[in-house]
C-alpha positions as CSV (number, residue, x, y, z in Angstrom):
1,M,48.8,1.6,5.9
2,S,51.8,1.1,3.5
3,F,53.3,-2.3,3.0
4,L,56.7,-0.6,3.7
5,K,55.6,-0.2,7.4
6,K,55.5,-4.0,7.7
7,L,59.3,-4.2,6.9
8,K,62.2,-4.0,9.3
9,N,65.6,-2.9,8.1
10,L,63.9,-1.2,5.2
11,K,66.1,-0.2,2.2
12,I,64.9,1.6,-0.8
13,P,67.1,1.3,-3.9
14,S,68.3,4.2,-5.9
15,H,66.5,5.1,-9.1
16,D,69.3,3.5,-11.2
17,I,69.2,0.2,-9.2
18,R,65.4,0.1,-9.3
19,K,65.5,0.4,-13.2
20,K,68.3,-2.1,-13.6
21,E,67.3,-4.7,-11.1
22,L,63.5,-4.2,-11.1
23,W,62.7,-4.2,-7.3
24,D,61.2,-1.5,-5.1
25,A,62.1,-2.3,-1.5
26,E,64.2,-4.6,0.6
27,G,63.6,-5.7,4.2
28,I,62.3,-8.3,6.7
29,I,58.6,-8.9,7.0
30,E,58.1,-8.1,10.7
31,G,56.5,-10.9,12.7
32,V,56.6,-13.3,9.7
33,S,60.2,-13.9,8.7
34,N,63.8,-13.1,9.6
35,Q,65.0,-13.3,6.0
36,V,65.9,-10.2,4.1
37,L,63.9,-10.1,0.9
38,K,63.6,-7.8,-2.1
39,F,60.0,-6.9,-3.1
40,D,58.3,-5.8,-6.3
41,L,55.6,-3.3,-5.2
42,R,54.4,-2.0,-8.6
43,P,50.6,-1.4,-8.5
44,V,47.9,-3.3,-10.3
45,K,46.7,-1.3,-13.3
46,N,43.5,-2.3,-15.2
47,N,43.3,-5.5,-13.2
48,V,46.8,-6.5,-14.4
49,K,50.1,-6.5,-12.6
50,G,53.0,-6.8,-14.9
51,G,56.2,-8.4,-14.1
52,Y,59.7,-9.3,-15.4
53,F,61.5,-12.6,-15.6
54,N,64.8,-10.8,-15.1
55,T,63.9,-9.1,-11.9
56,K,66.2,-9.3,-8.8
57,A,63.1,-9.2,-6.5
58,D,62.3,-12.2,-4.4
59,K,58.6,-11.6,-3.9
60,M,55.8,-9.8,-5.6
61,V,53.3,-7.9,-3.4
62,F,49.7,-7.5,-4.5
63,D,47.8,-4.7,-2.7
64,I,44.2,-5.9,-2.4
65,K,41.5,-4.0,-0.4
66,N,42.2,-5.0,3.2
67,Q,45.3,-7.2,2.7
68,W,48.6,-7.7,0.9
69,I,49.2,-11.0,-0.9
70,I,52.8,-11.9,-1.3
71,V,54.0,-14.5,-3.8
72,D,57.4,-16.0,-4.5
73,L,58.7,-14.8,-7.9
74,E,60.8,-17.8,-8.7
75,E,57.8,-20.1,-8.1
76,L,55.5,-17.7,-10.0
77,H,57.9,-17.7,-13.0
78,D,58.1,-21.5,-12.9
79,Y,54.3,-21.8,-12.8
80,L,53.9,-19.4,-15.7
81,K,56.5,-21.2,-17.8
82,R,55.3,-24.7,-16.9
83,N,51.7,-23.8,-17.9
84,N,52.7,-21.7,-20.9
85,L,50.9,-18.6,-19.4
86,K,51.4,-14.9,-19.9
87,K,48.6,-14.0,-17.5
88,A,47.3,-15.7,-14.3
89,N,44.4,-15.0,-12.0
90,L,45.5,-14.1,-8.5
91,E,43.1,-16.5,-6.8
92,D,44.4,-19.3,-9.0
93,L,48.0,-18.4,-8.0
94,I,47.1,-18.5,-4.3
95,S,45.8,-22.1,-4.8
96,A,48.5,-23.2,-7.2
97,L,51.7,-21.8,-5.5
98,D,53.1,-23.4,-2.3
99,W,54.7,-20.1,-1.1
100,N,52.4,-17.2,-0.5
101,I,51.6,-15.0,2.5
102,I,48.4,-13.1,3.1
103,L,48.9,-10.1,5.5
104,P,46.0,-8.1,6.8
105,K,46.3,-4.3,6.6
106,N,45.8,-3.6,10.3
């Protein structure tokens, strides 16, 4: 199942907006929230998921085996800056960040 199927009021940005604002999809996480959010859906490559501090995305989605892990980008950026990190382990982020959601892929 695609994460996009979890979103209501789904909007996909144009190629130009995607390159300029660095987000992949906008919508409401069905059954979880009523807030319209922008998501960074880029895949993990070589056990690393890159990101940008200048993104317009609200949340970053990690596609892990049988679940999606969603983290707040503002909180993630603050955590990385505060701890002077360029990389972080996802399990550490789940423990350290206040805002995260784990959604099963069912």
